[in-house]
C-alpha positions as CSV (number, residue, x, y, z in Angstrom):
1,R,-6.3,21.4,9.7
2,G,-6.5,23.9,12.6
3,I,-5.8,27.0,10.5
4,G,-7.2,30.0,12.3
5,C,-9.0,27.8,14.7
6,Q,-8.6,24.8,17.1
7,K,-8.0,21.6,15.2
8,N,-11.2,19.4,15.2
9,R,-11.0,16.6,12.7
10,K,-14.4,15.2,13.5
11,E,-16.0,18.5,12.7
12,G,-13.8,18.8,9.7
13,F,-15.0,15.4,8.4
14,F,-18.6,16.6,8.9
15,W,-18.1,19.6,6.7
16,V,-16.1,17.8,4.1
17,K,-18.8,15.1,3.8
18,K,-21.4,17.9,3.5
19,G,-19.4,19.3,0.6
20,A,-19.0,15.9,-1.0
21,D,-22.7,15.3,-0.8
22,Q,-23.2,18.5,-2.8
23,K,-20.9,17.2,-5.5
24,N,-18.0,19.4,-4.7
25,T,-15.0,17.7,-6.4
26,Y,-12.4,19.0,-4.0
27,A,-14.5,17.9,-1.0
28,E,-15.0,14.4,-2.6
29,Y,-11.3,13.9,-2.9
30,E,-10.7,15.1,0.7
31,L,-13.4,12.8,1.9
32,A,-11.8,9.8,0.1
33,N,-8.5,10.7,1.8
34,M,-10.1,11.0,5.2
35,F,-11.7,7.6,4.8
36,D,-8.4,6.2,3.6
37,E,-6.4,7.5,6.5
38,G,-9.1,7.4,9.2
39,I,-9.0,11.2,9.7
40,G,-12.0,12.5,11.7
41,C,-13.7,9.1,11.2
42,S,-13.1,5.4,11.4
43,E,-10.8,4.2,8.7
44,N,-12.8,2.8,5.8
45,K,-10.8,1.6,2.8
46,Q,-13.9,0.4,1.0
47,E,-15.5,3.9,1.1
48,A,-12.1,5.4,0.1
49,F,-11.9,3.0,-2.9
50,S,-15.4,3.9,-3.9
51,W,-14.8,7.7,-3.9
52,Y,-11.4,7.4,-5.6
53,K,-12.9,5.3,-8.4
54,K,-15.8,7.8,-8.8
55,L,-13.3,10.7,-9.1
56,A,-10.8,8.7,-11.3
57,E,-13.6,8.1,-13.8
58,K,-14.1,11.8,-13.9
59,G,-10.4,12.2,-14.9
60,K,-9.1,13.4,-11.6
61,V,-5.4,12.6,-11.7
62,K,-4.7,12.2,-8.0
63,S,-7.6,9.9,-7.6
64,Q,-6.5,7.8,-10.5
65,Y,-3.1,7.4,-8.8
66,K,-4.7,6.5,-5.4
67,L,-7.1,4.1,-7.1
68,A,-4.2,2.4,-9.0
69,M,-2.2,2.0,-5.7
70,M,-5.2,0.3,-4.1
71,L,-5.7,-2.0,-7.1
72,K,-1.9,-2.8,-7.1
73,E,-1.9,-3.8,-3.5
74,G,-5.4,-5.3,-3.4
75,I,-6.6,-2.9,-0.7
76,R,-10.3,-3.5,-0.2
77,C,-10.5,-4.9,-3.7
78,I,-9.2,-7.8,-5.7
79,R,-5.6,-7.2,-6.6
80,N,-5.6,-6.3,-10.3
81,K,-2.3,-5.5,-11.9
82,E,-3.7,-4.8,-15.4
83,E,-6.3,-2.3,-14.1
84,A,-3.7,-0.7,-11.8
85,L,-1.4,-0.2,-14.8
86,S,-4.2,1.3,-16.8
87,W,-5.0,3.9,-14.1
88,F,-1.3,4.7,-13.6
89,E,-0.9,5.2,-17.3
90,K,-3.9,7.6,-17.4
91,A,-2.4,9.6,-14.6
92,A,1.1,9.5,-16.1
93,K,-0.2,10.9,-19.4
94,E,-1.3,13.9,-17.4
95,G,2.2,14.3,-16.0
96,H,1.7,12.7,-12.6
97,V,5.2,11.9,-11.6
98,E,4.5,9.2,-8.9
99,S,2.5,7.3,-11.4
100,K,5.4,7.3,-13.8
101,Y,7.6,5.9,-11.0
102,E,5.1,3.2,-10.2
103,L,4.8,2.2,-13.8
104,G,8.6,1.9,-14.0
105,M,8.6,-0.3,-10.9
106,M,5.8,-2.5,-12.1
107,L,7.4,-3.0,-15.6
108,K,11.0,-3.4,-14.5
109,E,11.1,-7.2,-15.1
110,E,8.7,-7.7,-18.0
111,N,9.4,-4.6,-20.2
112,K,12.8,-3.0,-19.3
113,E,12.8,-0.5,-22.1
114,K,9.3,0.9,-21.2
115,A,10.3,0.9,-17.5
116,F,13.4,2.9,-18.2
117,S,11.3,5.4,-20.3
118,F,9.0,6.0,-17.3
119,F,11.9,6.4,-14.9
120,K,13.6,8.8,-17.2
121,E,10.5,11.0,-17.6
122,A,10.0,11.1,-13.8
123,A,13.7,11.8,-13.2
124,E,13.4,14.8,-15.6
125,Q,10.6,16.0,-13.3
126,N,13.1,15.8,-10.4
127,H,11.6,12.7,-8.9
128,V,14.5,11.5,-6.7
129,P,13.7,7.7,-6.5
130,S,13.3,7.7,-10.3
131,K,16.8,9.3,-10.7
132,Y,18.2,6.4,-8.6
133,E,16.3,3.8,-10.7
134,S,17.3,5.5,-14.0
135,A,20.9,5.6,-12.9
136,M,21.1,1.9,-11.9
137,M,19.7,1.0,-15.3
138,L,22.0,3.3,-17.2
139,K,25.0,1.9,-15.3
140,E,24.4,-1.6,-16.6
141,G,22.6,-0.7,-19.9
142,I,19.4,-2.3,-18.8
143,G,16.5,-1.2,-21.1
144,C,18.7,1.6,-22.5
145,I,22.2,2.3,-23.9
146,E,24.8,2.0,-21.1
147,N,26.0,5.4,-20.0
148,R,28.0,5.3,-16.8
149,E,28.8,9.0,-16.8
150,E,25.1,10.0,-16.8
151,A,24.4,7.2,-14.2
152,F,27.0,8.7,-11.9
153,Y,25.6,12.2,-12.4
154,L,22.1,11.0,-11.5
155,L,23.3,9.0,-8.5
156,E,25.1,12.1,-7.1
157,Q,21.9,14.2,-7.6
158,A,19.8,11.5,-5.9
159,A,22.3,11.2,-3.0
160,E,22.3,14.9,-2.4
161,K,18.5,14.8,-2.1
162,G,18.7,12.1,0.5
163,N,18.1,8.9,-1.5
164,F,19.8,6.3,0.7
165,G,20.2,3.8,-2.2
166,A,22.2,6.3,-4.1
167,Q,24.2,7.3,-1.0
168,N,25.0,3.7,-0.2
169,Y,26.0,2.9,-3.8
170,L,28.3,5.9,-4.1
171,A,29.8,5.2,-0.7
172,M,30.5,1.5,-1.6
173,R,32.1,2.6,-4.9
174,L,34.4,5.1,-3.1
175,K,35.2,2.5,-0.4
176,K,36.5,0.1,-3.1
177,N,38.7,2.9,-4.6
178,F,40.1,4.8,-1.6
179,R,42.7,7.2,-3.2
180,C,43.1,9.7,-0.4
181,K,42.0,10.9,3.0
182,R,39.2,13.0,1.3
183,D,37.7,9.9,-0.2
184,R,37.5,8.2,3.2
185,K,35.8,11.3,4.7
186,K,33.3,11.5,1.8
187,T,32.6,7.8,2.0
188,F,31.9,8.1,5.8
189,S,29.6,11.1,5.1
190,L,27.6,9.2,2.5
191,F,27.2,6.1,4.7
192,K,26.2,8.4,7.6
193,K,23.4,10.0,5.5
194,A,22.1,6.6,4.3
195,A,22.3,5.2,7.8
196,K,20.1,8.0,9.2
197,E,17.5,6.8,6.7
198,K,17.8,3.3,8.4
199,H,19.4,1.7,5.4
200,V,20.7,-1.5,6.9
201,K,23.8,-2.0,4.7
202,A,24.8,1.6,5.3
203,Q,24.4,1.1,9.1
204,Y,26.8,-1.9,8.9
205,E,29.3,-0.1,6.7
206,L,29.2,3.0,8.9
207,A,29.7,0.9,12.0
208,M,32.8,-0.7,10.4
209,M,34.3,2.7,9.7
210,L,33.5,3.9,13.2
211,Y,35.1,0.8,14.6
212,E,38.3,1.1,12.6
213,G,38.3,5.0,12.7
214,I,38.3,5.2,8.9
215,G,37.3,8.7,7.6
216,C,36.4,9.7,11.2
217,M,37.6,9.9,14.7
218,G,36.3,6.4,15.5
219,S,33.9,5.3,18.2
220,K,33.5,1.8,19.4
221,K,30.4,2.8,21.3
222,E,28.7,4.2,18.3
223,A,29.9,1.3,16.2
224,F,28.3,-1.1,18.7
225,S,25.0,0.8,18.6
226,L,24.9,0.7,14.7
227,F,25.9,-3.0,14.6
228,K,23.0,-3.8,17.0
229,E,20.5,-1.8,14.9
230,A,21.6,-3.6,11.7
231,A,21.7,-7.0,13.5
232,I,18.1,-6.7,14.7
233,K,17.1,-6.1,11.1
234,G,18.8,-9.4,10.1
235,H,22.1,-8.3,8.7
236,V,24.3,-11.4,9.2
237,D,27.7,-9.7,9.3
238,A,26.4,-7.1,11.7
239,Q,25.1,-9.9,14.0
240,Y,28.6,-11.5,14.0
241,E,30.3,-8.2,14.8
242,L,27.8,-7.4,17.5
243,A,28.4,-10.9,19.1
244,L,32.1,-10.3,19.0
245,M,31.9,-6.9,20.7
246,L,29.6,-8.4,23.4
247,Y,31.9,-11.3,23.9
248,E,35.0,-9.1,24.4
249,G,33.2,-6.1,26.0
250,I,34.2,-3.7,23.2
251,G,32.1,-0.5,23.1
252,C,29.7,-2.1,25.6
253,S,29.7,-4.1,28.8
254,K,30.9,-7.7,28.4
255,N,27.9,-10.0,28.0
256,R,28.8,-13.5,26.9
257,E,25.2,-14.8,27.3
258,E,24.0,-12.3,24.7
259,A,27.0,-12.9,22.6
260,F,26.1,-16.6,22.5
261,I,22.6,-15.7,21.3
262,W,24.0,-13.7,18.3
263,F,26.7,-16.2,17.5
264,E,24.0,-18.9,17.4
265,A,21.8,-16.8,15.1
266,T,24.7,-16.4,12.5
267,A,26.1,-19.8,12.9
268,G,22.8,-21.2,11.6
269,N,23.2,-19.0,8.5
270,G,26.6,-20.7,7.7
271,N,29.0,-18.0,9.1
272,A,32.2,-20.0,9.8
273,N,33.5,-17.5,12.3
274,S,30.2,-17.7,14.3
275,Q,30.2,-21.5,14.1
276,Y,33.7,-21.6,15.6
277,R,32.9,-19.1,18.3
278,L,29.6,-20.8,19.2
279,G,31.4,-24.2,19.4
280,Y,34.1,-22.6,21.6
281,Q,31.5,-21.2,24.0
282,L,29.6,-24.5,24.2
283,Y,32.8,-26.5,24.7
284,Y,33.8,-24.3,27.7
285,G,30.4,-23.3,28.9
286,E,30.9,-19.6,28.4
287,G,27.6,-17.7,28.6
288,C,25.7,-21.0,28.1
289,H,25.2,-24.5,29.4
290,K,28.4,-26.5,28.8
291,D,28.0,-29.1,26.1
292,I,31.3,-30.5,24.7
293,E,29.7,-32.7,22.1
294,V,27.5,-30.0,20.6
295,G,30.4,-27.6,20.8
296,L,32.7,-29.8,18.9
297,S,30.0,-30.4,16.2
298,W,29.8,-26.6,15.6
299,I,33.6,-26.4,15.5
300,M,33.6,-29.2,12.9
301,E,31.1,-27.2,10.8
302,A,33.7,-24.4,10.8
303,V,36.5,-26.8,10.0
304,N,34.4,-27.9,6.9
305,Q,34.7,-24.3,5.8
306,N,38.5,-24.3,6.3
307,H,38.3,-22.0,9.3
308,P,41.9,-21.8,10.6
309,D,41.2,-21.3,14.3
310,A,38.7,-24.2,14.3
311,K,41.3,-26.5,12.7
312,K,43.9,-25.4,15.2
313,F,41.4,-26.0,18.1
314,L,40.8,-29.6,17.0
315,R,44.5,-30.4,16.4
316,E,45.3,-29.3,19.9
317,L,42.7,-31.6,21.5
318,P,44.9,-34.3,23.1
319,T,42.0,-36.7,23.8
320,R,40.0,-36.3,20.7
321,P,41.9,-36.9,17.5
322,V,40.1,-35.7,14.4
323,D,40.9,-36.4,10.8
324,L,41.4,-33.0,9.1
325,K,42.2,-34.3,5.6
């Protein structure tokens, strides 16, 4: 750790191993962690698993949790859900909060009542992700009696502690019910917090608010940056907005070649706006090789979704009459 001396992980590993060989329980756990993370030695999950299991069988709670995580994921062992649940339960009985959360997550589908019970216990120990999970279940009465007031209270607590799921949910709720300027500012603030945690939906929503100047001064450049980040992660609406900004040169330099790439990505996912835009670029050869036939085929895809601009485009083609019934 480099406390009172220069950090030397290899030497640290040597002394920890020496302590573990002498049956020092603390050293055994540290050794398992060092093998697990490759600290001062080559990563060795098999050795880590072996040490965690040995300690778990001695009733060491942290090792029970670590062992359960490895069994759950099948890390250097055969994935074994039942055995993972068993070790999580042992640790949870000793009050281990992360084990309670994991039990809740594993039981969410098959035993909603039990899952809620574990989330509730962990939430009462101030475990933030469990507060969010408890709230979402209370909101809909899943595995418990519906209690929206308590759900909202837990969501606010989780959001204040940085849970981006809670921040995003509260922001979306406020967005649907804007009553005043203060609501817009609060919504912007919540989306901003969640976006900092790389929550893709929050990045998109924050970008929209920045683009429109809702709850903030507005910044097309910042909006572009956030749309791009969300687009790279696969957010379809962000991909379309990014393409549009690139096409028009809003918040960025005009780049119709890159716009074409993003319109193409979203058109394939059924976005009618992108289908029309892609077809338009192909028809006129903007930012791509001109291909009238393929362009019209994409515009027809948009027409099939009743896209008004696509319909108008085809009606105005003097040499290519199209049945739009």
